N, C-alpha and C positions, 0 to 999 in steps of 0.2 A: 910518335905521337906530338912533340913540341910543336916538331915541322907542323902538325894537319894543325895544332890548337894556333899556331902564329896565321895560320893561309887564315882561316876562318873570321882568328880576330882583323884582317886585312880586311875581310869583306865584309864584314861592319863597319869598317873606320868607312869604304867607298862610297857603302849605299846611303848610310846614313851625310857623308857630305854628298852625293846627289843630291838626295831626298832637302839637304836646310838651301842647295843651289836651288830646286826648283820653287820652291818656296819665295824664299827672294825673288825670283821672276817676274812669281805672281803677285807683289810688294811694290814688286817696279811698279806694275800695267796697275794699281791701283788709284784710283785721279781722287785728289784735292785742289782743291783752292788754290795761287796762289800765296806766301805768308810774306804779309807786306808791314815789318814791322815799325808801331809807333812812336815815332821817337816825343817820347812825352820831354825828358830830359832837353830834350833842347827848345823845344816848346817855350816851359818854364821858369831855368836858366837866362835861354836866349830871349827873353822876353821881357815885358814891362811890369806894371801893377794894373793899367792899362789893356795888359792882354788877357788878365784875369775872368772879367764874364763872360768870353768865352770858352776858358779851359775849364769853365768850373760846367758851362752846360754842352762839352761833350767829354766833359771827363769826373761825372759828378761824383764817382768810383771814390775820387784818387782827393776827396774836398769835404770827411764826414762835418757834420752839419755839428752845429753851434758854435764854430767860430768862426771868428769877424776876420777884414780880409787882411790887415792888421798880420794876422800871426800869420796869412800866407809873404804876405808881398818883405816881410821878416827872416821866412826863411828862403826866400828869393836874392835877397841882402846877407845873407850869413855869410862868412869869412869862410868855413870850415866846407859849408855843401857847396859854397861857389870852388874849393880844393881841390873838390869829389867833383865838381861836371869838371873842369880843367883836367882834371887826367884820364876820364870818362873818354872828351873826346879825343885825346892824346892814342888809347889804347884801343878805342873803337868809333871813328872815324865815320866810317862804314859797317854796316849788319849787313850786310848782303849775304856775308857765310853762317850766319847764325841764322839765316832766316831759310836759308837753303840745305842746312842740316834738321830746321824744324820742318819741313817739306818732309825729308827722309821719315826723319819720324814719326809727322802726324801718319803716313802712310802706313809706319808697320804698326801706330797704334788704332788705323781706320782698319785693318785688315784682323786685329782679333778681336774689333767692338767699333762692327757697319756702319753702327746708330752714330759714330762718331762724328763728329762738326770741327771744320779745321778754326783753330778760335783765335782771338782777333788778340795779338800780338804789343805788348805794350814795354816800353821799354823805362826805366826811372833812375835817376840818382837818388839816393836814398843812405840814412847816416846810421839804419837798423839795422845789427850787423847779427842780429839773430836769425830775421825772414831772407833769407834770399827769395830763389824762381816758388815764383805761386804759381796753380793751374787750381783756376775754379771759377767752374758752368761759365763753358765757353773762352773766358777771357785769365789770359799769359798774363804775368807780369814780372819783366825780369830786371832786378834793378842792378845796372851794369855796374855800379862803386863796387860793389863784395866780389868783381872781377876782376880788375886791377892789376896780377897777379899777388906770388904771398912775398915776390922785391918791394912793394912800391912801399912809398916811407910813407903817406898813409895810415897806412898797419901797423905803425911804430908802436911796442907796448899791449899791442893786442897777443893771446897768448898762439903758441908756434903752432903748435896745433889745430886750433881754429884755423890759422890763416895759411896755411899751405893747402888749401880747399878753395881760399878767393883766385882762382886761378879761371880760365874763358872755359877751362877742360873739362871744368865742374859745372857749365848751362847745362846739357846738353841733362846730364845726371840726375842735376837737381831740377828742373824739370820733370821726369822721366818722376823719380822719386812722388812730389807733391804729384802726377797725377797717379800714382798707385795708392795713394794715401785714399779714396777716394774709393778703390777697386779692393782692397787686402780685405779680410775680416778682421774685427777688433780680436784681443786675443782675448779667449774663454776665462782664460786664470790668468796668476799671477807666478807661477813660475819661470822657469829659468827659460825652460824650454818653448814653453810658448813665444816668451821676449824673439827668443834666438829664430822662434820656426815665422814670427809676424815679420821681422825684418829681412829675413834670408828669404822671403814674397820679395816684398819690394826687390830686394836685389836679381833677384834670378827674374823678375816682368822688364829689372833693363840690361837682361840676355833675348830674349825676344825684339826688344822694342830699339835698342840701342845695339846689333850683331857688331858692329866696325870699333867699337867703342872698347878700352882695352882694361880688364879688368882693374887697375889698381886706381882707375879712372871714376868707375862704378862706383866702389869703394870710400872713395876719396885717401886715399892711400897712396905712397908716392912708390915706386917699386921696387927700394931695400924693403920696405915694412908688407908687401905685398909677401915679397920675399921668406920675410922671414914667420908668416905666414903659417906659407906654403908645405916649406923646412920645418913646421914644427907643429905639425898639424894632431900625429901621430899623440905626438904626448900633452899639449891640452884636452885632446878627449880626453886619453887616462885621466889626465887630472880631474877632466868632471865629472866621472866615472865614478871613477875610486873616492869623492869625496861626496857622493851622493847627491850633485847637485842640481840635476837636470829637473825632478820634481817639489825640488827646494824653494818657496816664495820669499826667505828673507829678502826683505827690501835694501838690502842692501848691494845682491848682487847686479844691480839694475849700473847702481855706481861703478861695478868694481869692469864690467862684460859688455855692456847695452848702450849707457851712453856717452856724448865723444867724453873723452881724456885723454891728457899726452900718451899715458898708457894702458894695458890693460894690471888687473891686478890681483895676481899668485898669488902674493905673501909671498915669492922667490928672488931669489938673485936674479933671474933672469927677465926682472918685471920694466928695468928703464929701456932693453934692450925693442918690447914689443911695442906693438901699438895700438891705442884704445881702438873700442869694440868689436873687440874677437869675437867676442858671443853672437855677431852680424854676423860674423865672417865664415862662422861654424854652423851657422842658420843656415846661408845661404847652401853651403857644400852639403846640408840634407836635403834642402831641396830643390835642389841638380840633383841628387841620387833619386828621388824619388820623383821627379820625372823622368830620368832616363828609365831608371825602370816600371813605366807605367804610362806610357806612353800612350794608349789610348786613352787618357784623363785629360779634360781639356782646359784651358787656361784658367778658365773661371771658377775651371771644379775645383781646381789644386787653388783658389785663393780663396775657398768657401771654404777646406776642407778643415780638418780641428789636427792642432800638432801633433798630440798621441799619436793618432791613423799615422799622416808621412812623417812621422820618425819610423815608428814601427814598420809600412810598407816602403820605404829606400832602402831598407836593408842599406843600410849607410858603413860602411868601414873605412875613414882617414888612411889618404896614403902612405906609404912608410918609407 
């Protein structure tokens, strides 16, 4: 009997792999325009005040109204901004690799969203550490200064948990997350489960749109942090269930398990060993289970489904 079960399991895996290979072959044939990133970072910081009129005409969305030219000239000459620009040129003398990766991403997006049009891609230098890659209305802005590598000296003094995501491997996940934000239905309530499922949907979109990106990069964990989450999945889930947290609306819960933080807050000795945002990670596993057990549901239908339905129909069981 055991041998029979193993054979069936193996066959299911083989069929699943063949289906995935077929889908990826179809995606490879999806036509998209060639991606050519416009290096606004070079045009702005490598230019002079005389270039401002043309830059403002070409990139009006980067020059909010109400600012005199002196504001932009001062920015051109700002010592810290110039250091950022210098480091960006060292790290990204060419963006050919990014352009190629974006073309693959856009093919995957267009496969699931046929009306998608290739975005205009613009690279920047920015000292705003909170705003990473942003997709909006067919425009993709990538602040290369936030992807210099976690050990770059210009990031000294910033929180370690934040800086660990300032790597080039986070560009595609950040782009995808920004795109997903406009597709995922917002939480219908403020329960912890709704927030978990909301971010789980965003991460699940990365599974489909970035199939070759490691899970650690998708969620912005180190391999060690991902391993911790995987090894402690069952214990975390038991904790959430026993503490009746799933349908709790305590405003402190997002800070403990959803929002960026150096670690999650179970109020146990293991807290300092844990990565932050474990609620998102568990939500991801629930959404994955739902997709696996409801294969007839389209991506768009999944994204529109409420958290309670996804949880109940996921038949989620943590790995032991």
